[in-house]
C-alpha positions in Angstrom: 36.1 -63.8 125.4 36.5 -64.1 121.8 39.7 -66.0 120.7 39.6 -64.8 117.0 38.6 -61.6 115.2 36.1 -63.5 112.6 33.8 -64.3 115.7 34.1 -60.9 116.9 33.2 -59.4 113.4 30.1 -61.9 113.2 29.1 -60.8 116.9 29.2 -57.1 116.1 27.5 -57.3 112.8 24.6 -59.6 114.5 24.2 -57.1 117.2 25.4 -59.4 120.5 28.1 -57.1 121.3 29.5 -53.7 120.5 33.0 -52.2 120.5 32.5 -50.7 123.9 31.4 -54.0 125.8 34.6 -55.4 124.3 36.7 -52.8 125.5 35.1 -53.3 129.2 35.6 -57.1 129.0 39.3 -56.5 128.6 39.9 -53.5 131.0 37.9 -55.5 134.0 40.1 -58.4 132.5 43.6 -56.6 132.9 42.4 -55.5 136.3 41.5 -58.5 137.4 44.7 -60.0 136.2 47.1 -57.0 137.2 49.4 -59.1 139.3 51.1 -60.7 136.1 52.5 -57.6 135.5 51.5 -57.2 132.0 50.9 -53.5 131.4 53.2 -50.4 132.0 50.0 -48.2 131.1 46.5 -48.8 130.3 44.3 -46.3 128.6 41.1 -46.9 130.3 39.2 -43.9 129.3 40.7 -43.1 126.0 40.0 -46.7 124.7 36.4 -46.8 125.5 36.3 -43.4 123.7 38.2 -44.9 120.9 35.2 -48.0 120.8 32.5 -45.7 120.9 33.6 -43.8 117.8 34.5 -47.2 116.1 30.6 -48.3 117.1 29.0 -45.2 115.6 31.2 -46.0 112.3 29.8 -49.2 111.9 26.3 -48.2 112.4 27.0 -45.6 109.3 28.6 -48.1 107.6 32.3 -46.9 107.4 34.2 -48.6 109.7 37.7 -50.0 109.1 39.0 -53.4 108.6 40.0 -53.8 112.2 36.9 -52.6 113.7 36.5 -54.6 116.4 40.1 -55.3 117.2 41.6 -54.6 120.2 45.2 -54.3 120.5 48.5 -53.7 122.9 51.5 -52.2 122.2 54.8 -53.3 123.5 56.4 -50.2 125.1 59.1 -50.4 122.2 56.5 -48.5 119.6 55.4 -45.2 119.7 52.2 -44.0 120.1 51.7 -40.1 119.4 51.1 -38.1 122.8 51.6 -41.4 125.1 54.2 -42.5 126.9 57.1 -44.3 125.7 59.8 -45.8 128.0 61.1 -49.2 126.7 60.4 -50.5 130.4 63.5 -48.6 131.4 64.1 -45.7 133.8 66.1 -44.1 131.6 62.8 -42.8 129.5 60.8 -42.4 132.6 58.4 -39.5 131.8 58.9 -39.4 128.2 56.1 -39.0 126.1 56.2 -39.9 122.4 55.8 -36.9 119.9 55.0 -38.8 117.0 53.6 -42.6 116.0 55.1 -45.4 114.6 54.1 -45.9 111.1 52.5 -49.7 112.3 50.4 -47.6 114.9 49.0 -45.0 112.7 48.3 -47.8 110.0 46.4 -50.2 112.9 44.4 -46.7 114.2 43.5 -45.8 110.5 41.5 -48.9 110.3 40.0 -48.4 113.5 41.6 -50.6 115.6 41.1 -49.7 119.3 44.6 -49.3 121.2 44.1 -50.4 124.8 47.7 -49.9 126.5 51.3 -50.3 126.3 52.7 -53.6 127.6 55.9 -54.3 129.7 59.0 -56.2 128.2 63.2 -56.8 128.9 64.3 -53.3 129.2 64.9 -51.7 125.6 64.1 -55.3 124.1 67.1 -57.0 125.6 66.3 -60.3 127.3 64.7 -63.6 126.9 62.4 -63.4 130.0 60.5 -60.3 131.0 62.3 -60.3 134.1 64.4 -57.0 133.4 62.3 -54.7 132.9 62.4 -51.7 135.3 58.8 -52.6 136.2 59.7 -55.8 137.6 59.3 -59.6 136.1 56.0 -60.5 134.2 54.4 -63.6 134.8 53.5 -66.6 133.0 49.4 -67.0 133.0 49.8 -70.5 132.4 52.0 -70.9 135.5 52.5 -68.0 137.2 55.9 -69.2 139.0 57.5 -69.4 135.4 58.7 -66.5 132.8 56.6 -65.6 129.8 59.6 -65.7 127.5 61.4 -61.8 126.3 61.6 -59.6 124.8 58.0 -59.1 123.9 56.6 -61.9 127.2 54.2 -59.2 128.2 52.5 -58.7 124.9 52.4 -62.6 124.8 50.4 -63.0 128.0 48.0 -60.2 127.2 46.9 -62.2 124.3 46.8 -65.9 125.7 45.5 -64.1 129.0 42.7 -62.5 126.9 43.8 -58.8 127.8 43.6 -57.5 124.2 43.0 -60.0 121.0 46.2 -59.0 119.4 49.6 -57.2 120.3 52.2 -55.8 118.4 55.8 -57.2 119.6 59.6 -56.5 118.7 61.7 -59.4 117.5 65.6 -58.9 117.0 66.6 -62.7 117.9 63.2 -63.9 118.5 61.0 -61.8 121.1 58.1 -62.4 119.4 58.2 -66.0 118.6 59.9 -67.1 122.2 57.2 -65.8 123.9 54.6 -67.0 122.1 55.8 -70.5 122.3 56.0 -70.0 126.1 52.2 -68.5 125.9 50.5 -71.1 123.4 50.0 -68.1 121.1 51.0 -67.3 117.3 54.2 -65.3 116.9 54.9 -63.9 113.7 58.7 -62.1 112.5 58.2 -61.0 108.9 61.3 -60.2 106.6 63.2 -57.7 108.0 62.1 -54.8 106.1 58.6 -55.9 105.4 57.5 -53.8 107.9 58.1 -49.8 108.6 60.7 -49.6 111.5 60.1 -45.7 112.1 58.5 -45.1 115.6 60.3 -48.2 117.1 63.1 -47.7 119.6 66.3 -49.1 118.1 68.0 -52.0 119.8 69.9 -53.4 117.2 68.8 -51.7 113.9 69.6 -54.6 111.3 67.7 -57.2 113.0 64.6 -55.3 114.6 61.3 -55.9 113.2 58.0 -55.1 114.2 56.0 -58.2 114.9 52.6 -59.6 115.5 51.3 -62.0 118.4 47.5 -63.4 117.9 45.6 -66.6 119.4 45.5 -68.3 115.3 47.4 -67.4 112.2 44.6 -65.8 110.2 44.5 -62.9 112.9 47.8 -62.3 112.4 48.1 -62.7 108.5 45.3 -59.7 108.6 47.4 -57.7 110.9 50.5 -58.0 109.0 48.7 -57.1 105.7 47.9 -54.2 107.2 50.5 -52.9 108.6 53.1 -53.9 106.2 54.8 -52.0 103.0 57.0 -49.0 102.2 56.6 -46.4 104.2 58.5 -42.6 103.2 59.8 -42.5 106.7 62.0 -45.9 106.6 64.8 -45.8 104.2 65.3 -49.4 104.6 61.6 -50.7 104.4 61.3 -52.9 101.4 59.3 -51.6 98.5 57.9 -54.9 97.7 54.1 -55.1 96.9 52.1 -56.6 100.0 49.7 -59.8 99.1 46.2 -60.1 100.6 48.0 -62.3 103.1 44.2 -62.7 105.1 42.5 -63.5 101.6 44.8 -66.7 100.9 45.7 -67.9 104.4 43.0 -70.5 104.6 44.3 -72.0 101.3 45.6 -75.9 101.5 49.0 -76.2 99.8 48.2 -76.6 96.0 51.2 -79.6 95.8 53.0 -81.6 97.9 55.7 -79.6 99.8 59.6 -80.3 100.1 60.1 -79.5 104.1 63.8 -79.6 105.7 64.7 -79.8 109.3 68.1 -79.2 110.5 69.1 -82.4 112.1 71.2 -81.0 114.3 68.1 -79.3 116.4 65.6 -81.5 116.3 67.6 -84.5 116.9 69.4 -82.8 120.0 70.4 -84.5 123.0 70.0 -80.8 124.7 66.3 -80.6 123.4 63.6 -81.3 125.8 61.9 -84.7 125.5 58.4 -83.6 125.0 59.3 -81.3 122.7 61.2 -83.4 120.1 58.6 -86.0 120.3 55.8 -83.2 119.5 58.1 -82.1 116.4 58.8 -85.4 115.2 54.6 -86.4 115.7 54.2 -83.0 113.3 56.5 -84.4 110.8 55.3 -87.9 110.7 51.7 -86.5 110.1 53.3 -84.3 107.2 55.1 -87.3 105.7 51.4 -89.1 105.9 49.8 -86.5 104.2 52.4 -87.0 101.4 54.9 -84.1 102.0 58.6 -84.8 101.6 59.9 -84.0 104.8 64.0 -84.4 104.9 66.9 -84.0 107.3 69.6 -81.8 106.3 72.8 -80.2 108.4 73.7 -76.6 108.7 77.2 -76.7 108.8 77.0 -73.4 110.6 75.3 -73.9 113.5 77.7 -73.3 116.1 78.1 -69.7 114.9 74.7 -68.7 115.1 74.7 -67.5 118.5 78.2 -66.1 118.9 77.7 -64.1 115.7 74.2 -62.6 116.7 75.3 -61.5 120.0 78.5 -59.6 118.8 76.5 -58.0 116.0 73.4 -56.9 118.1 75.3 -55.8 120.9 77.7 -54.0 119.0 74.7 -52.1 117.3 72.9 -51.8 120.9 76.5 -50.0 121.7 75.7 -47.6 119.0 72.0 -47.2 119.3 71.9 -46.1 122.8 74.5 -43.9 122.7 71.8 -40.9 122.2 70.5 -41.6 126.1 73.0 -39.6 127.6 71.2 -37.8 130.5 71.4 -34.6 128.1 68.6 -34.0 125.7 65.7 -36.5 126.9 65.5 -39.0 129.5 66.9 -39.7 132.9 69.3 -37.0 134.6 71.2 -37.9 137.3 70.4 -35.7 140.3 74.0 -35.4 141.7 75.9 -32.5 140.9 78.9 -33.5 138.2 80.9 -32.1 135.7 79.5 -32.9 131.7 81.8 -36.5 131.9 80.3 -36.8 135.1 77.0 -36.5 133.8 77.2 -38.6 131.1 78.3 -41.5 133.2 76.2 -41.1 136.2 72.9 -40.8 134.3 73.6 -43.8 132.1 74.8 -45.9 135.1 71.8 -45.3 136.9 69.5 -44.9 134.3 70.1 -48.1 132.4 69.4 -51.4 134.2 72.2 -54.5 134.3 71.4 -56.4 131.3 71.6 -53.4 129.1 74.8 -51.8 130.7 76.1 -55.6 129.9 75.4 -55.8 126.3 76.5 -51.7 125.9 79.5 -52.8 127.3 80.2 -55.8 125.4 79.0 -53.9 122.2 81.8 -51.3 122.7 84.2 -53.7 123.1 83.7 -55.6 120.0 83.5 -52.1 118.0 86.9 -51.0 119.9 89.7 -50.3 117.7 92.5 -53.3 118.9 89.2 -55.6 118.3 87.1 -54.6 115.3 88.7 -56.9 112.8 88.5 -59.8 115.2 85.2 -59.8 116.1 82.8 -57.3 114.2 83.9 -57.4 111.0 84.2 -61.4 111.1 81.2 -61.7 112.7 79.2 -59.7 109.3 81.5 -61.9 107.3 79.9 -64.9 109.2 76.2 -63.6 109.0 76.6 -63.0 105.2 77.5 -67.1 104.8 74.4 -68.0 107.2 72.2 -65.7 105.0 73.6 -67.1 101.6 73.5 -70.6 103.5 69.9 -70.7 104.2 68.7 -69.1 101.2 70.4 -72.1 99.2 68.7 -74.3 101.3 65.2 -72.5 100.9 65.7 -72.7 97.3 65.7 -76.4 97.1 63.1 -76.8 100.0 60.0 -74.7 100.6 60.4 -74.2 104.5 62.6 -74.9 107.1 61.1 -76.7 110.5 62.3 -76.6 113.8 61.2 -76.2 117.7 60.7 -72.7 118.4 62.6 -73.2 121.7 64.9 -76.3 123.2 62.5 -76.2 126.3 59.5 -74.9 127.8 59.0 -72.0 130.5 61.3 -71.9 133.3 60.9 -70.9 136.8 61.3 -67.1 137.8 64.8 -66.2 138.5 66.7 -69.7 137.5 69.0 -67.5 135.5 71.4 -65.4 137.7 73.9 -63.5 137.3 76.4 -66.6 137.2 74.8 -68.8 134.3 73.7 -65.8 132.2 75.4 -67.9 129.3 72.7 -71.0 129.4 69.8 -68.1 129.6 71.7 -67.1 126.0 72.1 -70.6 124.5 67.9 -70.6 124.7 67.6 -68.3 121.9 69.8 -71.0 119.5 66.3 -71.8 117.6 65.2 -68.2 116.7 68.3 -66.1 116.0 68.5 -68.2 112.7 66.2 -66.5 111.0 66.9 -63.3 112.4 70.5 -63.4 111.0 69.2 -64.2 107.6 66.6 -61.5 108.0 64.2 -64.1 106.7 60.4 -64.5 108.0 59.4 -67.0 110.6 56.8 -68.1 112.7 55.9 -70.0 116.1 52.9 -71.6 116.1 51.6 -73.7 119.3 52.5 -77.6 118.8 51.0 -78.8 122.5 52.3 -79.0 125.6 54.7 -80.6 127.7 53.8 -83.3 130.9 53.5 -80.6 133.0 50.9 -78.7 131.1 53.5 -76.0 129.8 53.0 -74.8 126.1 55.4 -76.1 123.1 55.9 -74.1 119.8 56.8 -75.3 116.4 58.8 -73.3 114.1 58.5 -72.6 110.4 60.9 -70.4 108.6 60.6 -69.4 104.7 62.4 -67.8 102.1 62.6 -63.9 101.7 59.2 -62.3 101.1 57.6 -65.3 101.2 55.2 -64.4 104.0 51.7 -65.7 101.8 53.3 -69.1 101.2 54.6 -69.5 105.3 51.4 -68.2 106.7 49.2 -70.5 104.3 51.6 -73.4 105.6 51.2 -72.4 109.1 47.6 -72.5 109.2 47.5 -75.7 107.6 49.9 -77.1 110.0 47.5 -76.3 112.6 44.5 -77.9 111.1 46.5 -81.1 111.2 
């Protein structure tokens, strides 16, 4: 199977393959590996029909820039007249009446969408075990999780079910699975990509992200789906650079790079990840770049702030799923209040209910100022402090995760806090609204993949992508 879009384009231009042949190969792979539980729905016939149309466009010389790219969508991204379920019983049978802006832009450039991928229910989770369809298995070690909430999207790319996946990243949901599967996971600046057609979890955090095998492919997809959109009032008006044209350029100057001492030198960081991270730092120094350890005084506040704010927003966003207007409705004969309670109790999974209840608690009149208001103020401080660091340094470098992929079922009801602590390295960029990317950084002693994360300042994706590609080439 092809691992890079440039290779696919070359094979298509030389007549060595066709889009139909590519789709058939992917469909065969999906069928072969269906036990990994990656796909909630596969568009077999439709994908082949799309591919045939793209082949005809290629013959006529008017194909789009993504002709030959086969893409999977996380089950929170809308595709008109197709199922959209957020891997939840609450939306069982729901068919989207419109497409997400990102979906439309992929189709406009002749990408072929092959299906929708499982995820943690309503994108809430770090392991892809919370799906109503059951846990997704990591293709590298099938006893382990692929990360979450976009774990299935990462496995699909890593295991050759499609070339690229679109996921969503609220606190690391693209980057952590990328680290666990040896892929590239890109979270752009908040507002860089329209959220129109993305099922909301926490609206001031949610970002559509890209999972690919390499940085150039992620750059091309970002270039096509980013940019202003009349359907989304929060999307940035910043012009979209030609990321794909400049991604392979080497740094024009020696760079100044920071790493947060408390993260990289932590005793809680897995030994293999620590060694791989410092090995990359030493390579950068050997190339003449300046890499310095810095302190981040607000580190202890990252996770509490993230979980207070995202659960509060989730509580508000998920009010719309009431068992009345659409989605799951209880079959019990009850009064109106009972209809709401029973429908939501039966339709939502445990993790979603847990976060709704926590969010409702922090928004309650008695605790609003004590928790929500304070968390908003701390978030502003985190953002300002991080941007100040990035005004002095080109990038912040850190591991994507503190440990490699863990066993399915490791974290039960009694040790969820330990699972949440695993988000420490990724929520930083999400709280600050800054772009971040996870790139592969080797394997541990057991053959499990390790990720290295790069964070840049607001709308500096072009610089970050160039550096990330350069890092991979070192």
